[in-house]
N, C-alpha and C positions, 0 to 999 in steps of 0.2 A: 629882460622884461618883455621884449617884443616877442621872444620865443615862447614865453609862458602864455602871453595873450592868444597866440596862434593856436595852441592846443587846448585852450580853456573850454570852448563849447564841447569838444570831444571828451574831456575829463568829466564835465557835468553830465554827459549823456550816459556814461558807463558807471558813474558813481553809485547809483542805487543798486546795482548787481555786481559791483567790482569784487566785493569780498567773496561771494559765492562763486563767481567766475574763477577767481584765483584758486579756491579750494578745489573746484572741478578740474582745472587744469593740473594741479599738483597731484591730485589723487588718482585721476583716470587717464588724462590725455598723455601726460608725460611718461608715465610708466608704460602706456601703451606704445608710444613712439619708441620707447627704449626696447620693448620686446620686439616691435617691428624690426628694428635694427638687427636683433639677434636672429630673427627669422630669415632675413635676407643676407646678412653677413655673419654666419655662425664663426665663432672664434675657434680655429683648429687647435688651439692649445687647451680649450676647456674640457675638463674630464667628463665623460659620459655619466648619465644618471644611473644610480644603482639599479640593477636588474635582478629580479628574483631568480633562483636557480631554475624554476620551471620555464623561464623565459617571459614571464608577465611583467609588464612595466606600467607605471602610472602615466596619465596624460602629461605631456611635457610642455604643451603650448595650446593656444586657443584653436589652431587649426585642428588638432587632434580632438579637442573637446567638442568641435563642431561636426565631427564625423557622424554619418548616419547609419542606422540599422536597415535602411531600405534595401540594400543589396541582399542582406540575409533573408529579409522577409520575402522578396521576390523569388528567392531560391527555395524556400521552405514552404510557403503558404499554398501552393498548388497541391501538396501532399496532406494537407490538413482539411478534414471534411466535417460537414454537419451530419448529425445522426438524429433522425426522428423516429420514435417508436410509439407503438399504440398497442393496447390490449382491451379486450371486452370484459368488463366487470359486471357480474349479475348481482343485483341487490333486490331484496324482498320489500316491496312497497307495504307500508304499514299505515293504517288509518290514523290520522292525527287525533281522532277521539280517544285513542287508547293513552294518549299523554295527558288526557284532562283528568285532574284528581277526582272530580265529582263523578264522572263517567265510570272511572275504575272502582270507586267506592260503591256506586250503585249496582254495578254488574259483578264485581268481584272477579275471581279467577275463573268462574264458570264461563265467562264470555271469552270466546276465542274467535279472531277474525282471520280468515284465510286471505293473506295478502298475495297480490300478483307479483310475479317476478318482473324486474325491470332491468334492462340491459343498458349500459352506458360505455362509451369509449374513453379510456384515459390516455392521454397524450404525454410524452415526456421528450426531452431533447437533451443532447450532449455532443460531444465532439469525438473525433477519431483520427487516426494517422495511417496513411497508406505506406505499408512496409514492403510491398512486393508489387512489381508492375503488372502482375496477372490478376491483381485484385484482392489481395489480402490486406485487411484492415484491422488495426488494433484499437480497442477502446477500453473503457472501465466496465467490469462486469455489472456494476450496480445500474449502469445506464441502460442495459438491454435486458436486465433480469425480469422474467415473467412476460416478455413481449410476444405478441402474436404477429406483429408486422413490424419490420425494420426498413427504413428508407435512408439511403445515403446520398447526400448532395454534394457534389464537388465544387470547388472554388469557381469553376467555369460554368456552374449552374446545371451541369448534367446530373441526372438523377437515375439511381439504381435501386432496385430491390436487393436486400442483403439477407443471407442466411448465416446462422451460427455454425461455425466450424469447430470451435473449441472454447471452453471456459475454464478458468482457474479461480475458484473462489478464495483459495489461500492467498493469492496476490491481488485479487479484485481485478483481474484482467480477462478479456474476452477477445477472440479472433473471429472476424467476420469475413465472408467471401462475397464478392459481386461479380456478375458475369458481364464482362465488358465486350463481348463478341469478338475477342482476339485483339482488341486495340489496347496497347500498353497505357498504364496510368503513371502519372508522376509519382515518384516514391522518394522517400527520405532515406539518407544515409545514416548509419549508426555511429555514435561516438562511444566513449568509454567512461561510464559514470564514476568509476574509480579514480579517474584523473582529476575530477572536480575538486576545487578547493573552495573554502569559505572565502567569499569577496569576489568570486568569478562573476562576470556578467552573464545573464541568461535572458532568453525571450520566452514568454508564455503565449502560445497561439491557439485560439479556440473560438468557441461561440457563446459567450456568456449571454444569458437571457434571450438567446435566439438571434443575437446580432452577429452576423456572419464575419468571419475573418478579423477578429479583434486581436490586436497585439499589444502586450504589455511587457515592460522590461523591468528588471530588478537584479538583485544579486543573490548568490547562493548565501543563505544565512547559517546553514548547518548541514553537515553531511553525515552525522552520526544517527544512530537509531533513535527513534521516538517511541519509547515503549508504551506510552500512555495512549497512543492512537489506537483505534480498533478497526481502521480501514482495511488491514490485511493481517494474516496470521504472522508474517514475518516481521511486521512492524518496523521496517527499516526504510526510511524516506530521505529524499532530498528536500530540505526546507528552503523556501525562497520568499522574498518579499514582493515579487512581481504580482500584480493585482489578478487574483483568481476568484471567479464567482460561479454560481450555479450555471451550468451549461458549458463550463470549461472542462469538466470531468471527461477524460479520454483524450484531451488534446495534448499538443506537443510541448515539450520544454526542450529548447535548443540552446547550444552554446554559440559562441561568436564565429564559429567556422560553419554553422548552419547544419550541425549534426544533432540528431536526437539523443538526448541524454536522459529524458524521463518522460513519463506519462502522468500528467496532472490528475489527481485523484480526490483530493480532500482540502478543506480549509478549516481553520479554527476561527469560529466566529460565534458571537452572541446575538447579532443582529440579522444574520443571514446574508450579509454582504462581506467584501473582502476587508480584513483588518491587518493585512500585511503578513499573515501566517498561512502560506500555501505549501502543500506537500505533493511531491511527485514520486512515483515509483521508479526506481533507477532503471535505466535501459538494460543493465546487465542481468536484472531479474526477468526482463521481458524476453530475452533471447531463448531460454529453454521452452518458453510458452509457444513461441513461433515455431521452433524446431518440432514440438510435438504436434502442432497443428499441421505443419507441412508433411509430417509422416503419417497423418490420419489417425493418430492415437492420442491417448490422454497424456496430460503433462506428468512426467515422472522425474523426480529429483533424487539426488543422492541422500542416503540416510546414514547418519553417523551412529545412532545407537547408544548415545551417551547424554547425561544431563549434568547440570551443575549450576553455579551461582556466580555472579560477579565478584571479583576480588575487592573487598572494601578496604578502607584505610586501616582498620584494625586487623583485618586478615593479612594485609601486606606487612604491617609491622611485626605481627607474630611469626611470619615467614622470612623476615629479614629482607623483604623487598624494598627497593628505593621509593617506589610509588605504587598506587593501586593499579593493577593491569591484569588482564586476562580472566579466564573462566576456571574456577575451582571445580573439578569433576567430583561429584558425590554419588553418581550412579553410572554403571556400565552394564548393558544388557548382554546376556549370554549369546554367543554365536553372532554378535553383531560386528559390523566393520570396525568399530572402536576396539572391540576386544581383539580382533584379528591384528589391528595396528600395534597392539600392546599397551593401549591406554589403560591406566588404573585409577581407582578411586584415590583422591589426594593430589593427582597431577594437576598442574595449572597450565592450560592451553593459552599460549601468549600470541602466536600468530598462525594464520592459515594462508599458505602459499606466500609467505612474507608480509602479509597485511595484518596489522594488530587487531585484536579483538578485545572488547572491553566488557561485554556481557554475553549471556547465553544467545540473545537475539542476534547479535552481530556475528557470533560464531556460526549460527545456523544459516545466516544469510550468506556468509562467505562459502559455505559448503553447498548451499542451494544454487549458486550461480554457476557451479562447475558441472562439466558434462559426465554422464554415466560411462563407466568403463575406465576412467582414468585414475590418477592417484593424486591425493592432496598432501602436501608437506605440512606437517604440524610441528611447530616448535613449542616444546613444553618445558616446564620446570619441575624437576623431581629431586627432593631433598637437596635443594640449592644447587643442582646441576642442571645445565641446559641440554636437552636431548631432542633429536629430530626423529619423528616417526612418520612412516608412510601410511596414509589412510586410504584403502580401497574405496572408490566411489561406486557403491552398489545401490540398487533401488531397495526400498523397504519390502521385505518379504511378507506374504500372507501365511504365516505360520504361527499358531495352527490355522486350519481353514476355518472360515467363518461359521459354517454349520448353523445357518438360520433356522430356528425352531419356534413354531407357534405353540404356546402352552394353553391347555384347556384342562378343565376338571374342576373338582371341588377344593379349590385353594385360592389363596389371595392373589396370585399371579395370573389367574385365568383371564384370557384375552390379550395377554402380552406376547410379544414376539422378542426373542433373545438371540444373541449371537456371540461367538467367541471373538475376543479381541486379538489383534495382530498389528504389527507396525503399519502395514498397509491400510488395513481397515480402520485403524485409529485415525490416520491422517485424512481418510476419506470422511470420517465423521466429525473431524475437527477436534479430536480428543488428543490428550498427551500421547506421543508416539511410544512411550514406554510403558503404558498402562497395560495390565494383564487381567484376565479374568472373562467376565460375562457381562454384556451390556444390554439394556433394553432398547431395542430399535424402534418399536412402535407399539401403540395400545389401541385396541379397538374401541370405538365410541360406545360408552355406556357399559363397558365390561367391568367385572369386579376390580381388576387391577387399577382401572382409572378411578372408580369410586373410593378405593382405599388409598388414593394419593400417590401411586407410582407414576413416574414420568419417563418419557423417552429420554435416553441419555444417562439414566441412573445406572450405575455399576453395582451389580449384585455381588458383594464380596463375601457375605457369610449367611448361611441358613441355619438357624439353631446354633449348634457348635461346630458346624462343618464349613471350612474354607471352600468357597466355590471356584473351581478351576476351569470348568467347561459347561457348555449349554446342555450336553448330554447328561452330565452329573446332575445338574439342577433339575432337568426333566424327571430323572429317575427318582430323586428324593421327593419331589412334589407328588409323584404318582402314588407314594405310599400313604396309607391313611394315617392322619394325625388329628389331635384334638386342637393343637396350636402351633403357630409358626412364628419364629422370631427372625426378622430379616435385618441385616445390616447392609446399607447401601451407601456408596459414595456419590454425592451429588455436588458437583462443582467444587470438589476438594474438601467437602464437609462429610463426616461420617455420621449417618443418621440410623438409629436402631429403633424398631418398632415391633411389638408383639400382636399378632392377630389370632383370635380364638375362633373356632369353628361353631 
């Protein structure tokens, strides 16, 4: 009884919080002490945690969870720059009276006011990555498109004027050059985007909304092609949930070794801000762009000369495949690398250099990342047999020559300029690389061709009953007198026919 009286004041003191204290000790403190014991006294008999074949492991304890990205950022951040662009836009000043309904009704169309031209400067911002110590910087093409002046600001606040060395609209990439006076710049090392796996940690470094050196972290959400995106012709991106916002374009996506694995280029958003869907151009697509810029020429990629469609579940079942995989070839151009390799209609391309392809975009991406002059190994399925073919990596030819021809005279295409299609010219124009025939490249303002509804990019495939094969042939047919013309054009994959009477 005396012992109970001795501890009675203490018991009363802790009674109001005793239950919560016990729960806190049971849930947090005791397990923490147990883990602490494991940290300081590891059991040598305890089996190691499972490790992925690639060497990746999940965090094993609190010490690993508390690790910081700071060393990676210190290593990489000096090579990420701010890019400021400006261009002068000319606008015609219009009197506000012309927007007044009463004023317009009173004067009608007879009243014309000669407005003064007003010039204003448009500014935009983005990010870039230094890829060579002598001053080569990579950014997104849409960041510098149409710019009159480009300024690059380094992480240490040094500023340089930049000039455009090379642009590649197909991948939305551009290469800039700054004159450092011989002083080397901090540069970033390249990783291998093909080694990325879903779940890998990545950092996005850039300048969103003009805030310099902003770092966000996330994981790789997907590494497959995203064909619904229109940010580049290849439409093959690294998807990440690292926060990316306007101004991040052209910035670096780096792995946990501080190596560049992608160039941030696009976000999926309805509000204009980050929704956790960011996309980066894989660094393996960047390498040919830099190589072309270093050589002082345009970017040239291998051309396969074949087209096809993704193998669907129905196609896979009809061919006896265990699962949908590969590209079913449905067109092979004559004298193309695909024909030289022995690729045939009906073949299913399964892998390119050992890497699986699931659709036409991924097959073209794999080919486009390889150097000109080499050979790619294609694994194909032909009549239920696997065959390996060697695809020569050659550039797209300009055969036939484009033969740009300005049309004039008394006919519907007067004022239009046409040219022959070829694989090289098609890629330059952003058309299907296998398209053949004649394309309208431009139309003079106010010309008959414009008034009659023709557009640049229209493919003239037939005139009257004659298939059009060349610009010269089209010119000769139009030069002959005729009472009417029936044109068939391919506009964005749709065949349009129209008769024009003189």
